[in-house]
C-alpha positions in Angstrom: -8.4 -17.7 13.6 -6.6 -18.7 10.2 -10.2 -20.6 9.0 -11.8 -16.7 9.9 -8.5 -14.9 8.2 -9.4 -17.3 5.1 -12.9 -16.8 5.2 -12.6 -13.2 5.2 -10.3 -12.7 2.7 -12.3 -14.8 0.0 -15.9 -14.1 0.9 -15.4 -10.1 2.2 -11.9 -8.9 0.4 -12.4 -11.1 -3.3 -15.7 -11.7 -3.3 -14.8 -14.8 -5.0 -17.5 -16.2 -7.2 -18.1 -19.3 -9.3 -15.9 -19.7 -12.5 -13.4 -17.1 -10.9 -10.0 -17.8 -11.6 -7.8 -16.9 -8.4 -3.6 -16.3 -7.9 -2.5 -16.9 -4.8 1.3 -15.3 -3.8 3.1 -15.2 -0.7 6.4 -17.7 1.0 6.0 -21.3 2.2 6.0 -19.6 6.2 2.3 -18.8 5.0 1.1 -22.2 3.8 -1.2 -22.6 6.8 -3.4 -19.6 5.7 -2.6 -20.1 1.6 -4.1 -23.6 2.7 -7.0 -22.4 4.2 -7.9 -19.9 1.6 -7.4 -22.3 -1.5 -9.8 -24.7 0.6 -12.6 -22.3 0.6 -12.0 -21.2 -2.9 -12.4 -23.8 -4.1 -15.7 -24.7 -2.0 -16.7 -21.2 -4.0 -16.5 -23.2 -7.0 -13.1 -20.9 -7.9 -9.8 -21.8 -10.5 -6.9 -21.6 -8.0 -3.0 -21.1 -8.6 -0.9 -21.3 -6.0 3.2 -19.6 -6.0 4.8 -20.0 -2.9 8.1 -18.2 -2.3 11.3 -19.8 -0.6 13.7 -18.3 1.5 16.1 -15.9 -0.3 14.3 -17.2 -3.6 14.7 -13.1 -4.6 17.9 -12.8 -3.0 19.2 -15.4 -5.7 17.2 -13.8 -8.2 18.9 -10.5 -8.7 22.7 -12.1 -7.6 22.4 -14.5 -10.6 20.5 -13.3 -13.2 22.7 -12.4 -16.6 20.8 -9.4 -18.4 18.7 -11.7 -20.8 17.5 -13.2 -17.6 16.3 -10.1 -16.3 14.4 -9.2 -19.4 12.6 -12.1 -19.3 8.6 -12.6 -18.8 6.8 -15.6 -17.6 4.1 -16.6 -19.8 2.5 -17.5 -16.5 2.7 -14.3 -15.3 1.4 -11.8 -18.6 -1.6 -14.6 -18.1 -2.5 -14.2 -15.0 -2.4 -10.7 -14.7 -4.3 -9.7 -18.4 -7.1 -12.6 -18.3 -7.7 -13.5 -13.7 -10.4 -12.3 -12.2 -8.7 -12.2 -8.9 -5.2 -12.2 -7.0 -4.3 -12.5 -3.2 -0.9 -11.4 -1.9 0.3 -12.6 1.2 3.0 -10.9 2.6 4.7 -13.4 4.7 8.7 -12.5 4.9 11.4 -14.4 6.1 13.9 -11.5 6.0 13.0 -7.7 5.8 16.3 -6.8 4.8 17.0 -10.0 2.3 17.1 -7.5 -0.5 18.6 -4.1 0.4 21.9 -5.3 -1.2 20.5 -6.0 -4.1 22.5 -4.3 -7.4 20.3 -1.3 -8.2 21.3 -1.7 -12.2 20.0 -5.0 -11.9 16.8 -3.9 -10.4 16.3 -1.2 -13.3 16.6 -3.4 -15.8 14.0 -5.4 -14.4 11.5 -3.1 -13.4 11.7 -1.6 -17.1 11.2 -5.1 -18.4 8.0 -5.8 -16.2 6.6 -2.1 -17.2 4.4 -3.8 -19.7 2.8 -6.1 -17.0 2.8 -3.5 -14.1 0.6 -1.2 -16.1 -2.1 -4.1 -17.2 -2.2 -4.8 -13.4 -2.6 -0.9 -12.8 -5.4 -0.6 -15.5 -6.9 -3.4 -14.7 -7.4 -3.2 -10.9 -8.2 0.4 -11.3 -11.2 -1.1 -13.1 -11.9 -3.9 -10.7 -11.7 -6.3 -13.5 -8.7 -7.4 -11.0 -10.2 -7.9 -7.6 -6.9 -7.9 -6.0 -6.1 -8.1 -2.4 -2.7 -7.5 -0.3 -2.4 -9.0 3.3 -0.3 -10.2 6.0 0.8 -13.3 7.6 2.4 -13.3 11.0 6.5 -14.1 10.7 9.0 -13.9 12.9 10.8 -11.3 10.7 7.7 -8.8 10.9 7.2 -9.4 14.5 11.1 -8.2 14.9 10.9 -5.2 12.9 7.2 -4.0 14.8 9.4 -4.8 18.0 7.1 -7.5 19.0 7.3 -10.7 19.6 5.9 -13.5 17.4 2.6 -13.8 19.3 2.0 -10.5 20.0 2.6 -9.6 16.3 -0.2 -11.8 15.3 -2.9 -10.5 18.0 -1.5 -6.9 16.7 -2.1 -8.1 12.6 -5.8 -9.7 13.6 -7.0 -7.0 15.8 -6.1 -4.9 12.8 -8.1 -6.7 10.5 -11.3 -7.0 13.5 -10.8 -10.7 13.1 -11.6 -10.7 17.0 -14.9 -8.8 16.1 -18.1 -11.2 16.7 -18.7 -10.6 12.2 -15.5 -9.4 10.9 -17.1 -8.9 7.8 -20.0 -7.0 9.2 -17.2 -4.7 11.1 -15.8 -3.6 7.7 -19.3 -3.0 6.2 -19.4 -0.7 9.1 -16.3 1.0 8.2 -17.3 1.4 4.5 -20.0 3.3 5.3 -18.4 5.2 8.1 -15.4 6.5 5.7 -18.2 7.2 2.6 -19.6 10.0 4.6 -15.8 11.2 4.7 -15.3 10.3 0.5 -18.9 12.6 -0.7 -17.4 15.4 1.4 -13.8 15.4 0.0 -15.4 14.7 -3.7 -16.8 18.1 -3.3 -13.4 19.9 -2.6 -11.0 21.9 -4.5 -8.2 22.6 -3.0 -6.4 21.2 0.5 -3.9 22.4 3.0 -2.0 19.7 5.4 -0.8 21.9 8.3 1.7 20.7 11.5 5.3 21.6 12.6 7.3 21.6 9.8 4.5 20.9 6.8 2.4 23.6 5.0 1.3 21.7 1.9 -1.0 23.0 0.0 -2.3 20.6 -3.7 -5.3 20.6 -6.0 -7.9 18.0 -6.3 -10.5 19.1 -8.1 -12.0 16.7 -10.2 -10.2 14.0 -8.5 -11.9 10.8 -6.7 -11.2 10.2 -3.5 -11.4 5.7 -2.8 -13.3 4.8 -0.1 -10.3 2.0 1.1 -12.7 -0.6 3.3 -10.5 -3.5 3.1 -11.2 -4.9 -0.1 -8.1 -4.4 -1.8 -5.9 -4.4 1.4 -6.5 -6.2 4.3 -6.5 -4.5 7.1 -7.6 -1.1 5.0 -8.7 2.0 6.5 -7.9 5.0 4.5 -9.5 8.1 2.5 -7.6 8.1 -0.7 -7.1 10.2 -4.0 -4.5 11.6 -6.4 -3.3 15.5 -6.3 -3.5 17.6 -9.3 0.0 17.0 -10.7 1.3 20.2 -11.0 -0.6 21.6 -8.0 1.0 20.7 -5.3 3.0 23.6 -3.3 4.9 24.0 -0.1 7.1 21.4 2.1 6.2 18.3 3.9 7.6 16.2 6.7 7.4 12.5 7.4 7.9 12.0 10.4 7.5 8.0 10.7 10.2 6.2 9.7 9.9 3.7 6.5 11.3 0.5 4.9 12.1 1.0 1.0 13.6 -2.0 -0.8 14.8 -3.1 2.9 16.6 0.5 3.8 14.9 1.6 6.5 14.5 5.7 6.2 13.4 8.3 9.0 13.0 11.8 9.0 12.4 12.8 5.1 11.9 16.7 4.3 10.6 17.5 0.9 10.0 20.5 -0.6 7.5 21.2 -3.8 6.9 23.2 -6.2 4.2 23.4 -8.9 4.0 19.9 -8.4 7.9 19.0 -8.9 10.0 17.4 -5.9 13.0 20.4 -6.0 14.6 19.5 -2.4 14.6 16.5 -0.7 16.7 15.1 2.4 16.2 12.4 5.1 18.4 11.7 8.6 18.9 8.3 7.7 18.6 6.9 4.6 19.3 9.8 1.7 21.7 7.6 -0.2 18.2 5.4 -1.1 16.2 8.6 -1.2 18.5 10.0 -3.7 18.6 6.8 -5.9 14.5 6.4 -5.8 14.6 10.6 -6.5 16.6 9.5 -10.0 13.5 7.5 -11.1 11.4 8.7 -14.2 8.0 10.2 -12.6 9.6 9.9 -8.5 9.7 13.2 -8.5 5.7 13.8 -8.3 2.8 12.5 -5.8 0.8 9.4 -7.3 -1.3 9.6 -4.2 -2.5 11.5 -1.1 -4.2 9.6 1.6 -5.9 9.8 5.2 -5.7 7.2 7.7 -8.5 6.0 9.4 -7.8 2.6 11.6 -7.7 3.6 15.4 -6.6 -0.1 15.8 -3.2 1.1 14.9 -1.5 3.5 16.7 1.9 2.4 16.1 4.4 2.3 13.0 5.7 -1.4 12.7 7.8 -0.8 9.7 5.2 -2.0 7.5 3.4 -0.2 5.2 0.5 -2.2 4.9 -0.2 -1.4 8.2 1.7 1.9 9.2 -0.3 4.2 6.1 -3.6 2.9 7.9 -2.9 4.6 11.4 -5.7 6.3 12.5 -4.5 9.8 12.9 -1.4 9.9 10.3 -1.4 11.6 6.6 0.6 9.7 3.9 1.8 10.2 0.1 3.1 8.7 -2.4 5.6 9.6 -4.5 5.9 8.0 -8.3 2.5 6.0 -9.7 -0.6 7.1 -9.3 -3.5 4.6 -8.9 -5.7 5.2 -11.8 -8.9 4.7 -10.6 -8.7 8.1 -8.4 -8.4 10.0 -12.0 -4.4 10.2 -11.1 -2.1 10.3 -14.3 1.4 10.1 -13.0 3.3 6.7 -14.1 6.9 5.8 -12.5 8.5 2.1 -11.1 8.3 3.7 -7.8 4.9 3.5 -5.8 6.4 4.9 -2.0 4.1 5.8 0.5 5.6 8.6 3.2 3.5 8.6 6.3 3.5 11.9 9.0 1.6 11.7 12.5 -1.3 14.5 13.2 -1.9 13.8 16.5 -0.1 16.4 18.3 -1.1 19.4 16.2 -1.8 18.3 12.4 -4.6 20.1 10.7 -6.4 19.7 7.2 -7.9 22.1 5.5 -10.3 21.8 2.7 -11.2 24.8 0.1 -10.2 27.3 3.9 -12.6 24.9 6.1 -11.3 23.6 9.0 -12.0 19.9 8.6 -9.1 17.8 10.6 -7.8 18.8 13.7 -5.2 16.6 16.0 -6.1 13.1 14.0 -9.6 13.0 14.1 -12.0 14.3 11.0 -14.3 17.5 12.3 -16.9 16.9 9.7 
């Protein structure tokens, strides 16, 4: 299964070609998958650099880093994100709470120092001059967060990636075709409305670009997304699915929005973190609105890579927009918040009901 996973990542997600420069980033726990990706990328004629983080490396960095170290940028990182052709980030956590006690001032200083590289990354992924993919390697920490044994979690991850299908690549091509019909419809829409208990939110997507997330930038995938017009979001929205941000669990998020700005926010758990996030420049506007379409994923696992794709859900991200959608909001934050639509959810497009109880009607 690891070999099939690697083949999907190299051949389908990143479409590695001879001469491509590929950067693979993960932790030492994902060494089996990194090894097979390396093998296949080399066979394809690529030039490959790998970087494997070890246990508590990030925590030690933020504990020990002095101001001049927080400001220092690796010349390797600058070159990679400016010049390389492809980037694969394999999530393989040792401990999902490892960074939750990081000094927020140190994190803020580091975000400021890396802002220029982040902008290069955003620009290059937007125009696909940098092919990128984010995926998951099953680890004990992720399994525990999901409430599963490691064996159950492995099955969950591989199933969501369609690796049990006879031809995973062909299955994702089918997803691409099916979602393209939805994207083509939404790209003609001006105004949308999300409705469910605790939610009544309207926003404009006029002249914005809906994207077909078909497994090439995230694996697994299964969503369609865009950016709302920044100052044309109004109403209230309730995000009932839990999420983890910077190692902290947050649940029951309610936001009130006027003319694109979040003017009131509260959470059942995690209010302090919510307050910190909304003190960040650009975080009180939305950078993304999306609809999850992967019906192989039906329960939240505390992992945004999977949870935002849940079939029958919507999500909105506060902060940084994806420039390929036409979004303009900039921020060091991009936090996806997810809402279940399967019980009573509705989506209206230009006053027409196009989605009900987790399913498209178009």
